[in-house]
N, C-alpha and C positions, 0 to 999 in steps of 0.2 A: 595429540588432542586430548583434552580433559576427559576422563572416563567417568561414567556413572555405574553405580551398582545397586541393583534391587532384583527381586525375584521376577518381576515382570519385564525386565530389560534383558537385551541379548549381552553376551559376555564381553562384547566389544563396543557397548553403547557409549556414545559421546554426547556432550553438551554443546555441539556446534551444528549448523544448519546442515541438513541433507544435501542442499544445493552446493554446498562447498566441496563435495566430493568430486565434483566435476569442474567447478570454477570458484576456487577460494580467491577472495580478494588479496591482491598483493600489492606492495608499495609501488607507486609510480615514480615520477622524476625525482631524482636526488640532487637536481641542480640547485644552485644557491638561488634563494629568493632574491628577486630584483628589488632595488630601492623604490621603484614606482612601476605600476601596471596601468595599462589603459583601462582594461576591464578586470576586476577582481571578482570571482565568484566564490562564495563560501559554501562548500558542500559539494561532494562528487558522487551524488545519486542521480536518480532518473531526471529530476528537475534541472540540476546544475549542468549535467552533461548534455542533455538536449539543448539547453540554452547556449552552452559553449559551442556546440556544432554550428548552430544558426549564426551566432556572432562571428565565429572564425571564417565561415563562408562569406561573410559580409566584409571581410578584411580587417576585423578587429584583432588586436593582440590580447589574448585571453590567458589569464592565470587562474587556475582552480585551486583552492586551498582546502584540503581535507584533514580533519583531526585525526583520522585513521588511515585506512587504505580506500581507494575508490570502491564504493558501494558496500562498505563495511556495515553500515546501518540498515535501515528498513529496506533499502533496495535490494539487498541480497538475502533478506531474511523473511520476506512475505510469502504468501501463498502463490503468487503468480497467476492470479485471476484477473481477466480484463472483461468489463461488462459495459452494457449501454447506459447505465445510470438511471434506469426506470425507478429504482427505490427512491431517488431524490425528488420525484415528481410531485408526490402530495406535499412534502415539506415545503417545497418551492411555491406551490399554489397558495398554501396557507400563509406563508410569510411575505411573499412578494407579488403574487397574483399569477394569472394564467400565462401572460405574455412571457414573463421571466421564466416560468416553468417550461414552456416550449423552447426557449433558447438553451436552458439547461440540457434538455433532451437532445437538442440539435448538436450542441457541443460535445455531449457524451459520445454520440455516434462518430463525430469527427475525431475525437481523441483516440477512438479504437483504430479508425483508419490511419491516423498519423502514425501509431505504432506499427502497424502492418507495413506502411510505406517506408518507415525509417529502417526496419529490419531488412526489407528488400533492398533499399538503396545502399545501405552500409554493409550488405552481405553478412548480417549477424546470425550465426547459427544458435538459436535459442530455443528450439522445439516449439514455436509458435503454431497453434492449431486452433481453428474455430470448431469447437466441439459442442457448444451450447451449455446451458446451466439449468439445473433443476433445483428449485427451492421447495422443500417439503413443509407442508402445513402440519403443525404440531396438534392441531385439533379441528373439528368440523368448522368452528367459528373462524379459525385462522384461514381455512380454505376459502371460505366465503369472502373474507377480507381481501385475500390475494385476488380472487375473481373480480371483485368490484374495483380494486386498484387497476387491474388491467383494462377493465371497461372504461374507467375515466381516462387512462392514457390513450386508448384507442380513438377516443373522441377528440383528443387534442393533437395527436401526431401519428405517423406510421408506426404500427406496433405488430410484430409477427408472433408475439408470445401467446401461448394457449394453456388452457388448464388440463390437467390430468387427474382423473378421479382415482380414488383409492384402489378400486378393483383393477386399475391398469398400471399402478405406479411400479410394480415389479419390472415392467419393461424399461423403466429409468433408473431404479435403485432397488437393491435387494434387501429391503427392510420393511417391517410391518409398524415402524414407530409413527410414521406419518399418516394422515388422512387425506391423501392426494397431494397435489402441489402444482406449481406453475413451471413451464419450460419456457426459457428464453433462448431461442436458437442461435442468436448472434454473439453470445459469450465466446471468449477464447481463453486459452491458458497458455503459459510460456514458462521457461526455466528463468526465474528472475536473476540469478547470479551470472549466468551466460549472457543474459540481455544487457546488464549493467557493464559487464566486461567488454561486450562488443561495442557499447556506447563510448567507453573510455578509449578503446583502441581507435575508434573512428575520429574522435576528437583529437587524439594525439597525431594522427596521420595529417589532420588539417593544421597542425602547428600549435594547438593548445597545450600549454604547460600545466601538468597536473602535479601537484605537490602533496605527498603523503605525510602524516605526522606533523601537520602543519595547522596548529590550532590558533584560530583568530579570536582577538579580544580587543577591548577598548576602542570600538569603532566610534568615529565622531567626524563631523564635517569640517572642512576648511574652505577657504576662498576659492580655491581651484579644484575641489573635489572631496576627498575623503582621506583621513588617516586612521590607521588601525595597527595592532601589533600581530605579528606572526611568531609564535613561541617567544614572545617577548622582544622581538626585534621590530623597530619601527618601519612602516611602509606607508605609501600613499597610492591612491588610484583615482582615476577621472570618474569611473563608474563602479558601483558595487551591487551585486545581487546577492541576497541572502536565500540560499536553497537548502535550508536546514530542517524544515518540517517540524518534527517532535523535539528537536534539539535546538530551536530558535531562541529559547528563553536564555540560553547561555551567551548570546551576542547582542540581543535586543531588548531593552526594557519594555518597549511598545509591544512586541510579540509575546513577551512573557506573560502580559496581562490578558492575552487573547487566545493563546494556544494551550490546550491541556495535553500534557505528555501522558500517554496511556499505553499500558504494556499488553503485548499479544504474544501468546506462546504457541508453538507448533511441535507436534511429534511426527515421526515417520515410522511406520511399521517395518519389520523384517520383510524380505521378499516373500510374496504370497504365490501359491500355485495359480497357474493361468485360469483354471476352471473356477476358482474362488473369485478372482477379479471379474471374470465374466458374469458371475452370479451377482456379486455386489455392486458392480459399476458396469452394467453391460453396454453402455454407450460411451463410457469414459468421459462423461461430462464433468463440469465444474459443479459443485454441490454445496447446499447450505440448508440449515433449518430456518424456521420462521421465528424462532425464539428471540426475545430482546436481549438475552444474554447470548451473544452471537457465537454460532459455531459454523465453520466453513471447512470444506474438504475437497479432495480431488484425488485422482490417481497420479502417481509419479509420471513424468514424461514418457518413460519406457514401459509404463503400464504394469509394473511389478510390485508397487507398494501403495499404501494409502498415506496421504499427508494430510493431517487433521489439525486444525487451529481453533483457538478460543481465547477468552479473556483471562489473564493472570494478573495477580496483584503485586506479588513480590518478585522483583527482578535483581535482587541483591547478588545473584551469581553463586551463591554458596551451594555446595553439592546437595546438602540436605534439602534446601529449598527447591532446587531443580528437580530432584527426584520427586518431591511432593507435587510440583506443578505438572511433571510428566504423568504421574499417577492420576492426578485430577482429569487431565485431558484424555487419558486412556479410559476413564470411567464414563466420560462423554462419548467417546468413540463406541464404547460397548453398549451404550443406550441405542445407538443407531444399528450397530452390527454385533448382536450378542454372540454370534458363532465365532468371533475373534477372541474369545476368552483365553485361548491357549496361545495366541499369537503374541510375540514379544516386540518391544519398542526398541528401535536401534538408534534413534536421534531424539534429542529434545533440544529446542533453542527458543529464544524470545527476542523481541525487538520493541522499539518505542515508536508509537504512532502519534501523530499531531491531530487532535480533535478541536473543533470550535464550537462555541455556543449556539450558533445557528446551524451547525452540522453541514457547512459548506466549505469548499476551498476558497481561497481568496488570492488575488493578484493585486498588489498595491505599490505605490510609490509613497514611501514614508520619509518625508523631509529629504527627497532626493535619492534614498536608498530603495532600490527595487526588491520586491519580495513576491515569491509564489510558494504557496504551500498549504499545509493544513488540510490533508486529503480525507481525514474522517474514515480511515481504513480501506479506501478505495483508490489506492495511489498509483498503481502501475500505469494505467492509460492517462489518468488526469495529470499525474506528475509530468509525464512525457509531453503532453499537449500544452500544459501551462508553462513548461519550460521553454517550449517554442514560442508561445504567446508573449511571454515576458521579455524574451530576447527581442522580439519585433518592437515591443514598446521601448526598450532601451535604444533601439536604432531609430526611433521616431517614425515608424512605419504604421500606416492604418491597419495592417494585417495583425497588430497587436490587440485590437479591440476583442474583449471578452466579457461575457456576462458576469464572470467572477470578479472583474474590477468594479462592477457596478453595485455590488452587494454591500450593505453597511457591515463594517467589521468592528464588532463591539466586544468588550470584555465585561467583567463583572466587578463590582466594587470589592467583593470579598476574596477575589482570586488574584494570585500573584506568582503563578507558575507551578504550584504544587497542587496535584489532584487529590487533596486530602479526603474529598467527599466520594471518591471512587468505590471504596468498599461498601458505602451506604447505598450508592446508586445500583451496584451490582446486586446487592441483597434485595433491594426493592424490585428491580426488574425480574429477579429470580422468582419473587413472590408473585409478580404479574403473570409470568409464564405459567406458574402452577395454577393460578386462577384461570388462565386461558384453557388449561387442559381439563378443567373440572367436568 
């Protein structure tokens, strides 16, 4: 593994995901690519593999083409948080109205249940636990805003979230940074790399062929379906699903104009004493702050480390940049937990997310090509759920109906796949966060 070196890093620190210690993505089928596939899925992450399982169970002959190894991208690099999607509510009301917002909440709850059912049905050992979620308010104003949001949601749908004032927050998290916060009991956490590996194993048992190191390009339609290249070799398929999320711009000009690739970095601490974890994360919940420049964090599944993530701008992979990113994320961690000043970091890694201008995922039929993706940083449950939904659409079944097919999927005239404005946006949101704390 590539090593990293700095005074705040352990002697064996690496720039690969902590999750890979237990479930490193490994190459799948080395079989020759067929000249024709009944169904071709591009991308072997949460979306593509959930879709493949549904399609294979329906009797379809499915080939999944992955540019790296199954789960190598965001699916094995994310934080492993699964929530009910309440943060989407206000945006949905503002853009689409209350009825659509209710449907978003309903599907968010169904998405979480789908993951639970899939893990049970496929016997996937991925440390799935419903532990709840605490979102800390960075200021009294932020606390009031969170409370008003929960009030609005409670009037529209069943909601078991509740507010925790500052004087009681140490029962949730061992920090004085926040001014209270909100608890959402239905949240869950899992080990993302184990989960995606379990999905790949389940798909393979059903006869799905997963091809690693198989990069798809030059996709176009024909009279009888679609043609494309895999590592330069010509192929055809009757149906195609693009399950590429933040990497969609490499295969579809349509998606390139609509999905913003945005980087997220994560660090993991060295093992911490049990008494420290009990003090800092007493309920072992999933955690986040209310800042616009997002931070999210959690205990490792075995409860020995803190896994902490946030926005990073440079993902060139150079050691100097990786060390700088790790240092930055550690500085944010220390804002929450100052007592970890002497704690070292053992892992740093980053991944590419897919964001949209309306901040919602989408499921579309694009001139015959199916697409599900753009999860805006909340992809574990939604990617799994929408993989199932888009598969039902491909089968022509009414079960494929989803609110995310009804939303307008717009780009911007100035945008063509490069998030050049991200540094400006991060700085602007950072200023708003400072203003919020005044």
